[in-house]
N, C-alpha and C positions, 0 to 999 in steps of 0.2 A: 833855646836850644835846639826846640824843634826844630825850627828853621835847619838850620844848620838838618841832622836825618833825613829833612827832606828834600832838600837842595841833592847831599849827597845820591839817597835815592835815584833821580827824574836825571842828575848828570854822572852817575861813575858807567850805565849802561852806553852813556856815550860815548864815555872815554874807551872800555874795554872795546869793543866797536871800532874806533877812527884805532885803537892797537894795533886787532886783529887785520883791520887795513896796510897798516905798514909792516906789518910783517909777513901777509901775502905780499907785497912789494921784496921785502929782503932774498924773499923766497926765487924771488922770483930774477931780479938780477942777479944771484949771485951762484947760483947752477955750478957744481964745479969747484966751488975756485972756497979755498980755505974758510971756514966759519969763524965770522970775527965780531966778539959779543962786546964791543965797545961800538959798532956801526948795527948793531943788532939794537940794543936802546936806548943809542942816541935817539935813530928813525920812531924806536916807542915815543919817546919824551916830546919831539914835536907832529907825533904825530895825535895825545893823546890830548893837548894843548887845544892843536888845530879841532880837530875832531870837540872839543869845550865848547872855543868859539863857531864855529859850528850850527855844534847844537842851541846855545843863544841865539844866532841870528833866526834859532827856525818854529824855536816859542816864541821871541818878538811881533816875528814878522805870522801867527800864525798858521801853519804850516804841521798835515799833519803828522801823525808816526811813520806812517812809511815812510814820505820825500824825505822827514826831517833824518830816517836813518839811513839812508841813501848817501841824503847828505853827508851825512856822517864819518861814514866807509871813506866814502870816497874822499871828505876831505884828509881822513888818515890815508890813505895812499898818497895824495901829493902830499902828503905831511908841510914842508916847508915850501914847496911851491904858492901850497893854498893857500898858508901864509902874507904867501908878497902879493897873492893878484889882491886879500883881501884888502891888506895897507893901499895898494897904489887904486881900487875903491873908495874906497874913504877918501 
């Protein structure tokens, strides 16, 4: 069970950073439009997953924390497009 919490401590910040990237994208794209919870929450969920995948890739490649955090933030901002690019690369 200790491993689980260690992984959570390692990956949760990445999920939160990715979700912040998605929230910023939502704010930028929907200024002046009515707020839609569904669109925001679905974007946050996709961003969390994209950020998690990118964080694990960064850890696997041994990238430092600064580069990893920037990549995770951009993955969150990119959301589904990030996942599509990763699928094509694999």
